[in-house]
N, C-alpha and C positions, 0 to 999 in steps of 0.2 A: 528344266525341259519344258518348253512350253507349247500348248496344241490348240489351233484354232476352233472356233465354233463350237465351244464348250467343253471340249474333251478335258477334263482335269486330270491331272498327272499321279491321280491314285492308281494302283494297281487295277485294272479291268478285270483282272481273272475274280479277284477277291469279290466283287460286285456282282458278278454272272452267278458265281455259287451261291452269294446271297439270296438273289433272286430266284434262282433255281430251288433251293431249300424252301422258301417260301411259297412257292407254286406247289410242290410235291406237298408241303403241310397243309395247305388249303384244300388240296385235291384229295388227298388223305381224309381230311376231317368232313368235306362233303361228301365223301364216298359212305361215310360211316353214317353221316346224317340220312343218306339217300336210304341206306339199310334200313336205319330206324323206323323210317317213314314207312317204308316196304312192308314192316313187320308190323305196323300198326300200332307201334308204341307212342305214348303221349309227347308232345312236342315241347321241349325243355323252355321252361322261362328264364329268362335274364335276370339272376339274383343280384349282380354285382357287376359293375364296370369300373376297368381301370384304364387311365391314358398314362403313357410312359413315353420318355423321350422328347417331351416339347418343352424347349426352353424360351424359342422366340415369339409363341403363339400361344394364348391362354388355353387352358380346359375348358373354359367357359365357350370360347369361341368354336372349338373342336365340337362339344356337345350341341352347340345350335346347329352345327352342320350335318348331324348324323340320326337315322331313324331309329337305331338300336340304343333303347335307352333302359335303365334298371328298371324291372317291373314288366318288361315287353316281352311277348313271345318270341323266342329265336327264332328269326329267318334267314337262309342263306342269302336270299334276293336281297333283302334289305342290307346284309353286311358288303354285299358286291355293290348297291348303291352308293352305300356309306362311303367306301374307299374311293368310288369315282369320283364324290363330291369332294372329299378332302384333297385329292389329287389337283383339283381345280383351284385350290387355294392358292397354288403356286410356291408353298413354303416347304414342301416335302420331297426328297429325295425316294426315300422309301416308306412302305406303310406294311406293318406285319401284323396279321392276327392270331392270337393264342386262345385258347378254350380249355376250360378246366370244371370238372364237377365241383357244385357249391351249394350247400345247403337244400339240397333237394332240386336243385336246378343247375345252371351254368355260371360261370364267371368268365367274362368276356375281355379280353386285353386288346387295345390298340397300342401299337410299339411303333414310334416314330423315329425315322433318321431324317433331321432336318437338313435342307438345304445350308450350304455356307453362307456368312454375310459377306457382302462386297466391301471390303475397306478401303479400297481407292479405285478411283477412275483416272486414267491418264490417256494421252493422245500421242501418237508418233506420226511422223510424216508430215504434220499439218505446218508447212513452210509458209504458205498464204494465208491462212487464216488464224487469228488469236485462238489459244487454246480457251480464255474466257468466252469469246464469241460460240466456241463449240458448245461448251457446258450451258450457255444459255438454250440451247437448242435440243437437249436430251432431257428425258424425264426420269432417268436413273441417276440416283445419287448414292454416296458413300454412307454405309448402314444399310442399304437395301439388302433382300434376299437375291442370293444368284440365281434369277429366273431367267431359264434360255428365252423365252417368248418377250420377257421385257428387254433383254441384251439385244435381240436382232430387231425389235421394233425401233430401238436407237438407230441401229445401223441405216434403217431406213431414214430416219430422222436426218442423221448429218449426211446422207447423200442429198437429200431435198435441199439441204441448206446450201451445200456447196453448188448443188445445180443452180440454185436460185442466184449464184454468185457468178455464173458462167464456165464452173468445172463440170461440163458434162460427160467427161469420162471417169469419173471418181469412181475407186472402188473402198471399201472398208471391211476390214477382219476383224472381229473380235477375239482378243486372246484372254484366256481366264487362267489365273496361275494360283497354285496353292500356296498360301502364306502360313496358316496353321491347317489344324484337322478341321476347325469349323470357321476357316475365313478363307477369302480369296483376293487377289488383285486384278482387276478388269483393265485392259488396255485395248483402245481401239486404233487398230494399226492402219493408215490412210495412204492409198496413194493417189496425190490430186490429180495428177494427169495435167496438161496444159489447159489453159483458159479459152474457152471456144466462143467465139463472137460470130452474131449473124452477119454475114457479108451481103447476101443478097434475098431478096424474097421473089419469087416466080407466081403469077398468077396466069392458070391455064383453064382455057373452057369459058371465059367471062368475053361475051359479044356484045351483049348490052350495055353493059357497066365498065366502064375501063379501070384500068390498072390502080390508078391515083385513087379514085373512089374505095374502092376494094380495101386497098391498103389503109386508106386513111380511117375505116371501120374497125382494123385491128389496133390492139394495144402493142402487139408485138411489132419491133419496128427493127429496122438495120441500124448498126453500130454508127453513130455520128459524134461530131465533136464535144457535143454536151452529153453524151451518154454517162460521163463521170459523175453528173449531176442528176441525171434523170434515172438512171438503170437500166434503160433500154439496149435494145441489143443482145440480150440473152433470151436463150431458148427456154422456156418454162412450159412443161407438159399440160398443167392447169389452164394456164394463160393461153396456149392454143386451143384447147376445147372450148373456151370463153370466146375467142376470137372466131372460130368455127359458127357458133350462134349468132356472134354481131354481124357476121358475112349472111347469114340466112335472113336476118332482120332486116338489112339492107336490100335483099332482094324482095321480100316480103313487101317492103313499102314500095317497091316498083312493080307491083302485079304479079310477081314471078313466086307463085304460093307453091310450085314443084320442083323449088330450086333443092339440088342435091349435092353434096360434099363427100369425098373420100378422104382418109388420113391422110394427112401431109407427107410429102416424100421429104426425107431428111437425106443430105449429102454433105460429107466432111471432106474438106481439103486434103492433100497428101500429107500435109505436115501436122494434120490433126487439131488445127488453131481456127480454123473458120468453117462455118457451116452456112449451108444454101438451104434455103427452105422452098419448096414447091408444094401451092395449094391448086388442086385440081378440082372443078365443080361444073355442075351440068345443070344450064339456066332452067330448061324447060319453056313453056310457052306463058305469055302473059295475059291476065285475067283483067277483065272492065266489070265495074259495076253494073248490073240491071237494075234493081230497083232496091229501096231500103225502106222498111217499116216499124213502127213502133207499136209494143202491146205491154197490156199489164199496169198502166200509168192511170192513177186516180187522183193523186195529189196535184200534179201538174196537167197541164193541157198537152195534146200532141204538139202543137205548134210551138208551146215553150219550149219542149225539149227539142223540137227540131232545130231551133234557133241556135242550139248548143252544137250542132252537128256540122262537120265540114265537108264531109264526105257526099258525093249525091251522085244520081244515076249518070252514065256515060264518062264518069272518070274512070282513071286507072284505079284498081283496086289497092288500098296502103293498110294494111294490116299494123302501121303505126299511127295513122291517123285514126283509125277506127279505135284502137285501145284510149288514144288520146280522147277522143269524144266520148267514151264510155267512162273514162274517168271523169269528164264535166258534168255528165249527167249523175253521177253517184256523188260528185261534190255539191252539186245544187241540193239534193236531197240531205246530204250530210249536213249543210247549213241551215237547216230547218229541224235538225235533231234525228232525221232517220239514220242513224248510225249503222244500222244491218242491211241498207239497200244493197240491191245488187242488180246488175245488168247482164244478162246472159246472150250472147250473139250467136244466133242459128243462122250458120252459111251453108246456103244450098249451091252447089258447084254445077256448071253446064258444061263440061268438056268439050260438047260439039261446038257450042258456040261462043266459048273461051269467056264466060261470064259468070257473075254471082251474084245472088238474091241475098241480102241480108235482113234478119228479123232480130230486133232489139227487143228482147223479152224483159221486162222491169218486175222485179219484185222489191215493194217498197218497205216493208216489215214495219216496226212500232217507232214510236218517238221514244228518245233514250235520253236519260238525264248523267249528269256526271256523278259518279260514285265517290270512293275514296283515293287520295291524290297520296300515292307512296312515294317516298324520295330514296335512293340509295346512290352510294359511291362519292357521297360529299363527306371527305375526311376532315375537311378544314371549314368549308362553306357552311355556313347556317341554313337550316331547313328556310327560315323567314326570307333569307335572301332568294331563294328560288322561288318560293311561293308567290312573292310580291310581283315577279315577272311574269307568272301565270295568267292568261286573260280569260281561264276558265276556272270557277270555282267549284265545289262540292255542293252539288245540288241543280247547278247551271244546267239548262239545256245544252245538250251535246251541239259542238257546232265545229266543223272542221277549219274553217277560215281562222278563227279564235286559236284553235288548237296549233294552227303553222304560225301563226303570229307568236304564240308562246314560245315556240322552238326559236323563231329567229330572236326575240329579245334575251332568251337564254344564251344563244350564241352572242351575240352583241355585248355581253358584260364581259367576254374576252377571259374568264376564268378557268373555263374547262376546254381541254382536248378535244373532248366529243362531248354531244347531250344526244339521247335517245328517249323519245316519250313514247312509250308503247299503250296504246288504249286496249282494255282488256274487256271485252262485253260479258256482263252478267245477262243473259237474256231471259231468265226467269222474273227476274226484278226490274226489268228495263234499266240497268244503270249499266255505264262504262267506268271502269276504274281507271286510273292513269297511272303507270309504272313509269317515273322519271328515273333514269340512270344516267349519272356524269361521270366523267371520268377528269379529275381535277389535273391542272397544268401549275407549273411554278408561275406566280404572281408577284414574287419579289425578284428583283434585279439588281445585280451590283456591277456596272460597266465601266471600262476604262477605255478609251480608243484616242485615234486620230485619225485624220484624213484631209481631204481637199475639197474644199466648197468654192463653185464657180463665183458666189458672191463675197465669202469671207476668206478665200485663199487657203493656205494651211492653218489646220485646227486641230486642237486636243479638246478631249471632252471627258467627263466623269459623271455618273447619275448613279443615286440611289433611289429605289422606289418600290412602293408596295400598292398594288391596286386591288388588292383586297384583305386589307390588314385584321387581324383577328376574325377573319372569317365574316365580317359584316359587310363587307364592300368597301369601307372607308380605303381612299387613295390619298397617298402622302407621296411625295417626290423632293428629292432635294437633287438640283442639277448646276453643273458648272462647266463652262465652255470658253474657252480662249482661241482667238484666233487672230490673223494679220489687222483686222479692222475692228474686232469686238472682242469685249470680254464681258460674260454674264454669270451671275450667281443668283437660283431661284430656287425657293423653298414653300411649298404649298401643301394644301390639305383639303380634301373635299369628302363631304358624307351626303352619299346619294339619296339617303332617307334619313332626312335631321329629325331627330327626336321621334323615330318609327312613324313619321309622317310622309308622305309621298312629295316632299320638297327637300331639293338638293341645297347644300350649304357650302360655301369655299371660303377659304382665307388663303393670303398669299403675302409674301414680301421679296423684293427683289434689289439687287443692284446691277447696274448696265453702263457701260462704257463703248460708244461707238465712235468711230472715226467717218464723217462724212467728208465729201472732197474740199470742202472749203472751210470745214470747222469740226471741231469735237464736241461729242455731248456726253455728259455724266449723269445719271440719272438713279435716283433712291426712291423706291416706292412700296406701296401694299396697297391690299384691295380685299374687299370682302364682298361676297354675293350670294344670292339666293335664287334658285328656279323651281320651276313648278309645270308638270304637264298639264295643259286644260283638256286633252283629249287623246286618244289613242295616238295620234299623230302629230299633235299641235303642243307646244311647249313655249314656255317663255323664261327670261332670266333679267332680274336686274342687280347690279353691283355698283357700290361706291368705291371710288379709289382716290389716292393722294399721292403725288409724286412731285419731288424737287428736281429740276433738271438745271445745268449748268452748262452753258455755251461758251466754249473756251478756244484758245490756239486758232484762231482766224486766219486764213491765209490774207497775204499781203495786200490782194487786190479784190479782196471780199465785196460784195456788192452792198448796199445801203441797207435792203432789207435783211441782210445776215448781220451787219454792225448792229442793227438797233436791236437785235434780240439777244446781244452778247451778256452775259451775266446769269445770275441764279433767278430761277423763276419757280413759284410754285404752283401746280395744278390740283385744284379741288373738281372732282367730275362726279358724275352718275350716268349709267349706261345702261338704259332697257334695251332688252332685245326680243324678238318672235320668232320663232321658226315653224316650219312643218315638215318632216321627214318622214318619207315612206319607202326608202332604201330597203333593199332586202338585206344587206349587209354592210355595217358602217366601215369594215375595213377593206372588202373588197367587194363592192356592189355591182351586181349585173342589170338591176331594174329598179325603178323609182326614181323619186327627186327629192331632194333637199333645197327648201326654200327659207333663207332668213334675211331678216331686216335689222341692223345693228345702229344705234345713234348713242352717242356720247355728247352729253351736254357739260361743259366745264364752265365754273362761275360761282359755283358754292363756296365762295371765299377764294381765297388764293391770288393770282397775278394774271392768270389766262383766263379769257372769255370767248369761249368758241363750239359752235356745234358742229358734230361730223358724223355724217350717215351713210351707211352703205346697205345697197339691197344685193344678195347673193343668190345665185339660182344656179343648180345644176341636175342635169337630167341624163340616165341612163337607160338604153335601149336595148335589150338583147338580140343579136343577128345570129346568123348561121356559124357553124363550127366554134361555137362558144366566144364569139367575140362580141364585143361591146361598143356600140358607139355613145361617146358621152359629149354632150354640149353644156357650157357653162358661161354665164353672163354675169358681168357685175357691174354696177352703177353706183358711183360715191360722190358725195358733194361734202364740201367744209367749208366753213366761215366765220370769220371773228365777229364779236359784237360789243358794244359798250365801248366803243372807240378803241377796240383791241385787236390787233392783226392774228391772223392765223398763225400759231407757231409753225416755225420750219419743219420740226418733226413730227408734225401733224398733217402736213402735207401728203398727196399721194405722188410718189415714185415709182414709175410703170418701167421695168424692166429686169429681167432673170428670172430664175426656174420657176417662182410663185405668180408671176403675171404675165409678161409676154417674152417668152424665151428665143434666145438669139438676140437679144438687146441689152447690153450692160445697164447696171444699175441707174435707174432716172433716166436713159436715154431716150424712153418713149413718152418724154413729159417737156415741158418749156424750159427756156433758158432764160437767162438776162443779158443786159448788154455787153457783160464780160464775156459771155458764152459759159456762164457756171450754170449748174444742173440746179434749180431751185424747186421743184416738185410743182404739182396743180392743186387748185382747190377741186377740180371735177376730175373723174375717171369714168371712161368707158372700156370694157375688156371684154372680147368675146373669145373663148377657147372652145376649139373641136377636136375631139380625140377620137381614133380608133384603136382601142386596145383589144390584142389577141394572144392566145397561150403560146408560149413557146416550150416549157417544160412543167407541165400542170403539176407533178408530184413535188416537184422542187419549188415550186410558187413562183415560177419566172414569167413575165409578160412582157411583149413589146407592145410598142405605142407607135402610131403616125399621129401627127398633130399639125394644126392649123390656128394660129394666134392673131387676133387684131383686135386693134385700139389704142388707146394712150391717154394720157393726164394733159390737162389743160388750165390755163389761166384765165378764168372769166373777165379778169380786168383789160383781155386784149380780146382782138376777134379771133373766134374759133373757126376753123377750117377743115374741110375732109382731107386737105393735103396733111393735116398733123395727125392722122391716124396711122398707125403704123403696122405693117404685116410680115408674119415670118410663118415659116414651115420647118417639120423636122420629124425627125424619128428617135426612139429610144428603148429603154428597158428598164423594167421594174421588178425589184426581187424582194418577195415579203420573206426576209430573212428571219433566223432566230433573233438578229439584235433589232429588229424593227424594218419599218420599210426603207428600201434605198431605192434611189431614181437616177439616171445616167441618161441625159438628154442631150441632143445634138441638135440645136437650132440654127437657121439660114436666115439671114436679113435680106428679106425679099426687095427692100429697097433702101440698101446702106446708105448713108450721108457722110459728109466729111468727118474723118478722124473715126468713124465706127468701123468695127469687124465686119467682114463678109458672114463670119458664122461663129457661134461660141458652143462649147461642151459643158452642159450644167451637170452640177451633182449635188445632191443632197442625201441627209442620211435622217429617218426617225419621224418624217412628216408624210403626209398624204397631199395631193393635189387637190 
């Protein structure tokens, strides 16, 4: 027989008699003790102490919890307190006290009946949630003491987890069953109920701010077709409380400082599977800024600080802007080492005039230096790999901008799921210790897959890579892919700090076979390169490569320029490059710019003699609602020298997902007299994009784009009519397998034999 809520199936009567006997015994003892005190007889000393019945918890632990010890004066108040403290441990079902005369004093006995051990934990009724998932969300395990408080706490853990998955009507009952005298089995009996999703959200009382803006501020959303990826459409109590605060902040940013909200009203559909949410609020009056003052500043002048402030007299009072202005002032102080600088806003409200007066009171503090830098969480990555990315060293003057840059660099390593840098001030020494906590992620990858690329058609691919080999930051990759027009094998190795110096070294070998429209190219080659950062954002690289290429399988009508390059040719080249990169994030940037200049000079031996150069610049500008505007420009030129022509495979072929979307391979460049695509020796490309979040939690983004440009043959006249333009939209998913792009480009001036649009797809690279 089983009974819920911790009622075990021992005879209840026996336990009641045992408790009653203990109570009577203690009462009798305390009565005698009271008589002894009344008769002014001496209070006995505890001459001996004995602990009985404790098998699961040590005697030393028990003794550490009690005041009654050998040699101490006996006190019934102390014994009562000892019993209370011992029950708090949670291990005992019953505690009994016995006392007897002993060597001129008393001997005190603590006799315990311990709670049984939980030998197993099971779940019943969990049809929709796997048992292992439930085990991950409870804190009680087999071998734990059968503690009612802990068991009931885990009931709430299970309920919370189910509610986060949409099972809002979940109920859980714990069942405890005796296995032996000292062991029990625990079962959580679950009634999941139907899955409840949010089908409607109503905002009431909002006259100044429309529903769309209010709901935009909330994380709680209605169920929609991508909810399976984002997890939205589920009612969560904690999230609703956060949403109410977000709505308040929205109104505060519009001058409504007295906005008030009531608890949301929840209504279930008759089938109890749909939930409708009603948020009611009272906006109050809107307030404007009357004036703003700054006081307490000595390091910077008032004019210098006012230059950082965006709010001004006459504007609508905006708490969000005020907070941002305060942060700007604090950041300015922190960049000079004033790590404890603070700004306290004093806001005087005039209800009659509906205005506020703001006084920013500055507390400057002292200049701080960096103390100890402590690193934790890096079970694999070595400390030096983390330390070399820090822009602050022990003893340096504290600087918030350099701290922010250190955080960016550690994230850009892509070794960690999370990075947390916590500055801990030591005011007495004017030092700030840095606590760096990282959570490592898997940096090795073994992947096989297939797919479809708009350039390569159907393809299969495989890759073995490790981007943090031996925890030293070494990067090694073996990659192979095969498609309808290309087969490639590539093995590469890179050391970002060669011989523990700030110089990168890389080496690689490859074999590549590519089918072009009028010929095939087979190439085998290798390279070695070195790079260095010249400053925080500027770096360069130089590499040497050698490649043997074989042009074969020419089409019957191939032009002279193609026929001239048939056969094997050896290219020996050197490639210097320089770049400046201020992007905040290399994987998913929202601000900053990357500008690079690449050039390849071939002719250090071999058969080919040419120079090929490209300047490439991309900028990112954050806009409203987490959208980002990006603009990229590329200009390239290549030419042969020493009486040699530019090889076909070094010419610029414009068209496709990485150049101008909506055009086929090479369609954005010149053709010969046979209408064959031959590529150009000059390219100019402009790409403009508006990138916006679709499902932030899932790493899914949308994009609208406009592409313009083309490739040209400088031996012929260049006309603006040769420039091509396309536009379109798409999606990007930062998946666990790498970045995936799906984009649909429309050819705005389609020519003969060209498609009006193309769907472009790629995996594993960024634009």
